[in-house]
C-alpha positions as CSV (number, residue, x, y, z in Angstrom):
1,M,95.6,-124.6,53.3
2,K,98.9,-122.5,51.5
3,L,98.6,-125.6,49.1
4,M,94.8,-124.3,48.5
5,R,96.0,-120.8,47.9
6,Y,98.6,-121.3,45.8
7,I,96.0,-124.0,43.7
8,T,92.9,-121.1,43.6
9,A,95.5,-118.2,42.6
10,T,97.2,-120.3,39.8
11,A,93.8,-120.8,38.6
12,F,93.1,-117.6,38.6
13,A,96.4,-116.5,36.9
14,S,95.9,-119.4,34.4
15,V,92.3,-117.8,33.4
16,C,93.5,-114.4,33.3
17,L,96.6,-115.5,30.7
18,V,94.0,-117.6,28.7
19,S,91.3,-115.0,28.3
20,N,94.2,-112.2,27.8
21,A,95.7,-114.5,24.8
22,F,92.4,-114.7,23.3
23,G,92.1,-111.1,23.3
24,Q,95.3,-111.2,21.8
25,L,94.4,-113.3,19.3
26,D,91.2,-112.3,18.4
27,A,93.0,-108.4,17.7
28,I,95.4,-110.1,15.6
29,E,92.8,-111.8,13.2
30,R,90.9,-108.1,12.7
31,L,94.1,-106.6,12.2
32,E,94.9,-109.1,9.7
33,E,91.3,-109.0,8.1
34,I,91.4,-105.5,7.8
35,Q,94.9,-105.9,5.8
36,R,93.4,-108.5,3.5
37,E,90.5,-105.8,3.0
38,L,93.1,-103.1,2.1
39,D,94.9,-105.4,-0.4
40,R,92.0,-106.1,-1.5
41,D,91.0,-102.6,-2.2
42,L,94.7,-101.9,-3.4
43,A,94.4,-105.0,-6.3
44,N,91.4,-103.0,-7.3
45,L,92.8,-99.7,-7.6
46,H,95.6,-101.0,-10.0
47,Q,93.3,-102.8,-12.0
48,L,91.4,-99.3,-12.7
49,E,94.8,-97.8,-13.3
50,S,95.7,-100.3,-15.9
51,E,92.3,-99.5,-17.4
52,Y,91.9,-95.7,-17.5
53,G,95.6,-94.7,-16.1
54,R,97.5,-93.4,-13.7
55,L,96.2,-89.7,-13.9
56,D,92.6,-89.8,-15.3
57,R,89.7,-88.4,-13.4
58,R,87.9,-91.5,-13.4
59,M,90.5,-92.4,-10.7
60,L,89.9,-90.0,-7.9
61,E,86.8,-91.5,-6.7
62,P,88.7,-94.5,-6.4
63,L,91.2,-92.9,-4.5
64,D,89.1,-90.5,-2.4
65,L,87.3,-93.6,-1.1
66,F,91.0,-95.4,-0.8
67,S,92.3,-92.6,1.6
68,R,89.7,-92.5,3.5
69,S,90.3,-96.5,4.0
70,L,93.9,-96.3,4.6
71,I,93.4,-93.0,6.9
72,E,90.9,-94.7,9.2
73,N,93.0,-97.4,9.7
74,E,96.3,-95.0,10.7
75,R,97.9,-96.4,7.5
76,F,99.4,-92.5,6.9
77,T,102.6,-93.2,4.6
78,Q,100.4,-95.6,2.7
79,A,97.7,-92.8,2.5
80,H,100.0,-90.1,1.8
81,D,101.0,-91.5,-1.7
82,I,97.3,-92.0,-2.4
83,L,96.5,-88.1,-1.8
84,D,99.5,-86.7,-3.7
85,Q,98.1,-88.8,-6.7
86,A,94.5,-87.7,-6.6
87,I,95.8,-84.0,-6.0
88,Q,98.3,-84.2,-9.6
89,I,95.2,-85.8,-11.1
90,I,93.0,-82.5,-10.1
91,R,96.1,-80.3,-10.7
92,I,96.9,-81.3,-14.4
93,S,93.0,-81.7,-15.2
94,E,91.8,-78.6,-14.0
95,G,95.0,-76.5,-13.2
96,L,97.1,-75.6,-10.1
97,Y,95.1,-73.5,-8.3
98,S,91.7,-75.5,-8.6
99,Q,88.8,-75.2,-6.0
100,S,88.2,-79.0,-6.3
101,Q,91.8,-79.8,-4.7
102,F,91.0,-77.8,-1.7
103,P,89.4,-81.1,0.5
104,F,92.1,-83.4,-0.7
105,L,94.9,-80.7,0.3
106,I,93.0,-81.0,3.7
107,R,93.0,-84.5,4.4
108,H,96.7,-84.5,3.2
109,I,97.7,-81.5,5.9
110,E,95.8,-83.7,8.5
111,N,97.4,-86.9,7.4
112,H,100.9,-84.9,8.0
113,V,99.2,-83.9,11.4
114,N,98.1,-87.6,12.5
115,R,101.8,-89.2,12.4
116,G,103.3,-86.1,14.0
117,D,104.6,-84.1,11.0
118,W,103.6,-80.5,12.1
119,V,107.1,-79.2,9.8
120,N,105.4,-80.6,6.3
121,A,101.5,-79.8,7.7
122,R,102.5,-76.0,8.1
123,E,104.3,-76.0,5.0
124,E,100.9,-77.0,3.4
125,M,99.3,-75.2,5.7
126,Q,100.8,-71.7,4.2
127,H,99.8,-72.7,0.7
128,L,96.5,-73.4,1.3
129,D,96.0,-70.4,2.8
130,W,97.8,-68.7,0.3
131,L,94.9,-70.6,-2.5
132,I,92.4,-69.9,-0.5
133,K,92.8,-65.9,-0.2
134,R,93.2,-65.7,-3.7
135,G,90.5,-63.3,-5.8
136,D,89.8,-65.8,-8.2
137,N,88.1,-68.4,-5.6
138,A,84.1,-69.1,-6.0
139,I,82.2,-67.6,-3.2
140,N,80.4,-70.9,-2.3
141,E,79.6,-73.8,0.5
142,E,83.1,-75.6,-0.6
143,L,85.0,-72.5,0.3
144,V,83.6,-72.0,4.0
145,A,84.0,-75.5,4.4
146,T,87.7,-75.5,3.9
147,I,88.6,-72.4,5.8
148,L,86.6,-73.8,9.1
149,D,89.0,-77.4,8.7
150,L,91.7,-75.5,8.4
151,I,90.9,-73.0,11.4
152,D,90.5,-76.3,13.3
153,I,94.1,-77.7,12.3
154,H,95.5,-74.3,13.4
155,L,93.6,-74.9,16.4
156,R,95.1,-78.4,16.9
157,G,98.3,-77.3,16.6
158,V,98.3,-74.9,19.4
159,A,98.0,-77.9,21.5
160,D,100.2,-80.4,19.7
161,D,103.0,-78.2,17.6
162,F,106.4,-77.1,19.3
163,V,105.7,-74.7,21.9
164,A,107.7,-72.1,19.9
165,N,104.4,-72.4,17.4
166,Q,101.8,-71.5,19.5
167,S,101.2,-68.0,19.4
168,D,101.6,-68.1,14.9
169,H,98.8,-71.0,14.8
170,F,96.6,-68.9,17.2
171,R,97.2,-65.3,14.6
172,K,96.6,-67.8,11.8
173,A,93.2,-69.1,13.2
174,E,91.9,-65.9,14.4
175,N,93.0,-64.5,10.9
176,L,91.3,-66.7,9.1
177,T,88.4,-66.9,11.1
178,N,88.0,-62.9,10.3
179,F,88.4,-64.2,6.6
180,V,85.7,-66.5,7.0
181,G,83.2,-64.2,8.5
182,R,83.3,-61.8,5.8
183,V,82.9,-64.8,3.4
184,A,80.2,-66.6,4.8
185,R,78.0,-63.1,5.6
186,F,78.4,-62.8,1.8
187,N,77.6,-66.4,0.8
188,Y,74.9,-66.6,3.2
189,E,71.5,-65.3,3.0
190,A,70.5,-62.5,6.0
191,G,69.3,-64.4,9.0
192,D,71.4,-67.8,7.9
193,V,71.8,-69.5,11.3
194,R,75.5,-70.5,10.2
195,I,76.4,-67.0,10.4
196,P,76.5,-66.7,14.3
197,A,77.8,-69.7,14.4
198,I,80.5,-68.9,12.2
199,M,81.8,-65.9,13.9
200,Y,81.5,-67.3,17.4
201,K,84.0,-68.9,16.5
202,K,86.6,-66.1,16.8
203,V,84.7,-65.6,20.4
204,V,86.0,-68.9,21.7
205,Q,89.7,-68.2,20.0
206,M,89.8,-65.0,21.7
207,Y,89.2,-66.7,25.2
208,L,92.2,-68.9,24.6
209,Q,94.4,-66.5,23.7
210,A,93.3,-64.9,26.9
211,V,94.4,-68.2,28.8
212,A,97.6,-68.1,27.2
213,V,98.4,-64.3,28.0
214,E,97.7,-64.7,31.7
215,A,99.4,-68.2,32.0
216,W,103.7,-67.8,32.3
217,G,105.4,-69.0,28.9
218,S,106.4,-67.9,25.8
219,T,103.4,-68.4,23.9
220,G,101.5,-65.4,26.4
221,L,104.6,-63.3,26.0
222,S,104.8,-64.0,21.9
223,L,101.0,-62.8,21.8
224,R,101.7,-59.5,23.6
225,S,104.1,-58.4,21.9
226,Y,103.9,-55.4,19.5
227,S,107.2,-55.2,17.9
228,N,110.1,-57.1,16.6
229,T,112.4,-55.7,19.0
230,G,110.7,-57.5,21.6
231,Y,108.6,-55.0,23.6
232,A,104.8,-56.4,25.1
233,I,102.1,-54.6,26.3
234,S,101.0,-56.2,30.1
235,R,99.4,-59.3,30.7
236,S,96.0,-56.9,31.9
237,D,96.2,-54.6,28.7
238,A,96.0,-57.6,26.6
239,R,93.4,-59.8,28.4
240,I,91.4,-56.2,28.6
241,S,92.2,-55.7,24.6
242,L,90.9,-59.7,24.0
243,Y,87.8,-59.1,26.5
244,Y,86.6,-56.2,24.2
245,S,87.2,-58.1,20.6
246,G,85.0,-60.9,22.1
247,L,82.4,-58.9,23.6
248,R,82.6,-56.5,20.3
249,S,81.9,-60.0,18.0
250,L,78.9,-61.3,20.5
251,T,77.2,-58.0,19.8
252,V,77.8,-58.1,16.2
253,I,76.3,-61.7,16.8
254,R,73.0,-60.0,18.7
255,D,72.6,-57.0,16.3
256,L,72.2,-59.5,13.4
257,Y,69.1,-61.2,15.3
258,M,68.0,-57.5,16.2
259,Q,68.1,-55.7,13.0
260,R,66.2,-57.8,10.9
261,E,63.1,-56.7,9.1
262,N,61.2,-59.1,11.4
263,P,63.8,-58.9,14.6
264,D,64.4,-62.8,16.1
265,L,63.8,-61.5,19.9
266,E,64.9,-65.7,20.5
267,G,68.3,-65.5,18.9
268,A,69.0,-62.2,20.5
269,G,68.0,-63.5,23.9
270,F,70.7,-66.4,23.3
271,A,73.1,-64.0,22.2
272,Y,72.5,-62.2,25.8
273,F,73.2,-65.5,27.3
274,Y,76.7,-65.7,25.7
275,I,77.4,-62.3,26.4
276,G,76.9,-63.2,30.1
277,D,78.9,-65.9,29.9
278,W,81.8,-63.8,28.2
279,E,80.9,-61.7,31.5
280,V,81.8,-64.6,34.1
281,L,84.7,-65.9,32.3
282,F,86.3,-62.5,32.6
283,N,84.9,-61.6,35.8
284,N,82.5,-59.2,35.6
285,P,79.5,-60.8,37.9
286,D,77.2,-57.3,37.7
287,A,77.1,-57.0,33.8
288,A,77.1,-61.1,33.7
289,G,74.0,-60.5,35.7
290,R,72.4,-58.2,33.3
291,A,72.8,-60.2,30.4
292,Y,71.4,-63.6,31.5
293,K,68.4,-61.0,32.7
294,Q,68.1,-59.1,29.3
295,G,68.1,-62.7,27.8
296,H,65.5,-63.9,29.5
297,N,63.5,-61.1,29.3
298,L,63.6,-61.6,25.8
299,L,63.3,-65.3,25.5
300,T,59.7,-64.5,27.0
301,A,59.1,-61.0,24.5
302,A,59.4,-63.9,21.9
303,G,57.0,-66.2,23.4
304,R,58.7,-68.7,25.8
305,T,57.4,-69.2,29.0
306,E,58.7,-69.2,32.4
307,E,58.6,-73.0,32.8
308,E,60.5,-73.4,29.3
309,I,62.9,-70.9,29.9
310,N,63.9,-72.2,33.5
311,L,64.2,-76.0,31.9
312,Y,67.2,-75.0,29.3
313,T,68.4,-72.5,32.6
314,S,68.1,-74.9,35.2
315,Q,70.9,-76.6,34.0
316,A,74.3,-75.2,35.0
317,Q,76.9,-75.5,32.2
318,M,80.9,-75.1,31.3
319,L,82.4,-72.5,29.7
320,P,82.8,-71.5,27.5
321,L,80.4,-73.0,25.3
322,I,81.8,-74.1,22.3
323,E,79.1,-73.6,20.2
324,F,76.9,-70.9,19.4
325,H,73.1,-72.1,19.5
326,G,70.5,-69.4,18.7
327,S,67.0,-71.6,18.7
328,F,65.3,-72.7,21.8
329,E,65.5,-76.3,20.9
330,S,68.9,-77.0,19.9
331,A,69.9,-74.7,23.0
332,L,68.2,-77.0,25.5
333,A,69.6,-80.6,23.4
334,A,72.8,-78.7,23.7
335,S,73.1,-78.4,26.9
336,Q,71.4,-81.0,27.8
337,D,74.1,-83.4,26.1
338,A,76.6,-81.6,27.8
339,N,75.7,-82.8,31.2
340,T,75.0,-86.5,30.3
341,I,77.3,-88.9,32.3
342,D,77.1,-92.4,31.7
343,G,74.1,-91.7,30.0
344,E,72.0,-90.1,32.6
345,G,71.6,-86.7,31.9
346,S,72.5,-83.8,35.4
347,N,72.5,-80.3,35.9
348,T,75.2,-80.7,39.2
349,N,77.1,-83.5,36.9
350,F,80.1,-82.7,34.6
351,T,83.0,-84.1,32.9
352,F,85.7,-82.3,31.5
353,K,89.2,-83.3,29.7
354,Q,92.0,-81.5,29.2
355,W,92.9,-79.9,26.0
356,S,96.4,-81.0,26.3
357,S,98.5,-80.5,29.1
358,Q,100.1,-77.4,27.6
359,F,96.8,-75.9,28.4
360,P,95.0,-78.0,31.6
361,R,92.5,-75.4,32.3
362,T,90.6,-75.6,29.0
363,V,88.8,-78.0,27.1
364,A,89.3,-79.0,23.4
365,P,87.9,-76.4,20.9
366,V,87.8,-78.7,18.3
367,D,86.8,-82.5,18.0
368,Y,90.1,-84.5,16.8
369,D,87.6,-87.7,15.8
370,E,89.5,-89.5,18.6
371,R,88.6,-92.5,19.6
372,E,85.6,-92.8,21.7
373,V,86.7,-94.3,25.5
374,G,84.9,-95.1,28.9
375,L,85.4,-93.1,31.7
376,D,87.6,-96.2,33.4
377,E,90.2,-96.9,30.4
378,R,91.4,-92.7,31.5
379,E,93.3,-91.3,34.5
380,Y,90.3,-88.6,36.2
381,A,89.8,-87.7,39.0
382,I,86.3,-87.1,40.8
383,F,86.0,-84.0,42.5
384,S,82.5,-82.4,44.6
385,F,82.1,-78.6,45.1
386,N,79.7,-75.8,45.2
387,L,78.8,-72.7,42.7
388,L,77.4,-69.8,44.3
389,G,75.4,-67.9,41.8
390,L,77.7,-64.7,40.8
391,E,79.6,-64.7,43.8
392,Q,82.8,-63.3,43.4
393,A,85.9,-65.1,44.9
394,R,89.4,-64.0,45.6
395,R,92.0,-66.2,46.9
396,W,96.1,-65.5,46.3
397,Y,97.9,-68.3,44.3
398,R,101.8,-68.2,43.6
399,G,101.7,-64.3,44.7
400,R,99.2,-63.7,42.5
401,L,95.4,-62.1,43.6
402,K,92.8,-64.2,41.3
403,K,89.1,-63.4,41.1
404,K,87.2,-65.6,40.0
405,V,83.1,-65.3,39.4
406,S,81.0,-68.7,39.1
407,S,84.1,-70.7,40.0
408,P,84.5,-73.8,41.8
409,R,84.1,-73.3,45.9
410,N,84.6,-76.2,48.9
411,L,86.5,-78.3,46.4
412,E,86.9,-81.5,47.6
413,L,88.5,-85.1,46.2
414,I,86.0,-87.8,46.3
415,N,88.2,-90.6,44.5
416,R,90.9,-89.9,42.2
417,E,92.3,-92.9,39.3
418,I,95.5,-91.2,38.3
419,T,99.0,-93.2,38.0
420,R,101.0,-90.4,36.2
421,S,103.2,-88.3,38.3
422,I,101.2,-84.8,38.5
423,D,101.6,-81.8,40.9
424,W,98.1,-82.1,42.8
425,L,98.6,-78.2,43.9
426,E,98.4,-77.0,40.0
427,L,95.8,-79.5,39.4
428,T,93.2,-78.8,42.3
429,E,94.0,-74.9,41.3
430,S,93.2,-75.2,37.4
431,I,90.3,-76.9,38.5
432,R,89.0,-73.8,40.7
433,D,89.7,-71.4,37.4
434,L,86.9,-73.3,35.9
435,H,84.4,-71.0,35.3
436,Y,80.3,-72.1,34.7
437,R,77.4,-70.3,33.1
438,P,75.6,-70.5,36.9
439,K,71.8,-71.7,37.2
440,L,69.1,-69.2,36.7
441,V,65.6,-69.3,37.7
442,N,63.5,-66.5,35.9
443,G,66.9,-65.1,35.4
444,E,68.1,-64.8,38.3
445,A,72.1,-66.9,39.8
446,Q,71.1,-70.1,42.6
447,T,73.9,-71.7,44.2
448,V,74.2,-75.8,43.4
449,S,76.3,-78.4,44.4
450,A,78.3,-80.1,41.4
451,T,80.1,-83.3,40.7
452,L,83.4,-83.2,38.0
453,Y,84.6,-85.9,36.5
454,F,88.2,-84.5,35.9
455,Q,90.2,-86.5,32.8
456,L,93.4,-85.7,32.3
457,A,94.6,-84.9,28.8
458,D,96.2,-88.0,26.6
459,R,99.1,-85.7,25.2
């Protein structure tokens, strides 16, 4: 019997070892093939250089394509040199301040970030910020795209850069967001759907700053500072200021729809839903209820049936929503995508991936283009809970009274696949701090049961 078990175990181990060996061989072969392709591209690049010259403008397109391939395959050091060459070509042929270099500068900064070199990234971000705000730039789509990209890098810096630089990234992202809002309103025609979407970026940033302010730490303290002598306003006053800043932005978005020659009632209705979300995030249940009801009424006035509206609002959604959608079709599609697990949509199933270990209570406000992996490849826990409409829950945690609206109640751990050492009390508290747009039927908040797949941050 023992011999039989030994033989079985040995055979099983042998199969595993063989499978693993074949997998490693496949990976090695793929890497070798990638390297051969990159070597061929580099040889072609050298051939063009010998034909045109290293700084000829005809080199820009092949340099652009080759740098993308290098970055995609994580050859960041080599990509750095290729991007340097492309930027040098533009500056020699068009001048030091040419806008044509902006996309290459953005990729150059992102390449620093990919290597974890935030020191050089911050230096180049400051230079690009100065270039963007020069009065000689043409106001066009390319300028808007560059500013939005730089904002996203600053938000990435909040999570990835040193803690001491987090508040600086927050402030510079906010400053650029205000700037791009003005640029967009000048560049786009009135009624362009891109304007509300750009303005909404500030709302998300105000919420993230409010999260940082509420937490203990140097970032929150720095965001509350109002002088070089170290004086800072209180947490409650800082949150109130951020609340009104976000609410003003949402009100402007609403007015962009309402103050047209022919008011866009549907767009204004969705703006009210986002206003309701904002009130939920700042624990104002009565104001949230009024906003949701007004949004429902405006969608009805716009010609949407109760069945159509309830199809959209019957899905509770995790807050904050990262993007603004001002039309029924785009909003419905986004809500269905946001509540999809393993390809099956459900209004009571949610996934949550922490932005970073430094911000465990928020999702990433930007897409880092990370490799998509399955749930079974990540450290996660599964919880069940109830959402009791807009009912406010009160609880004490570490000597502070917390008031939460539309947050998880009756939280229960179902399963966990977490091997790293974590503070489970802190983890469950962070889940209780999450907010949701409640399920709405005819504009009225409902109670639902929910399941949450909670994924830990990779960093």
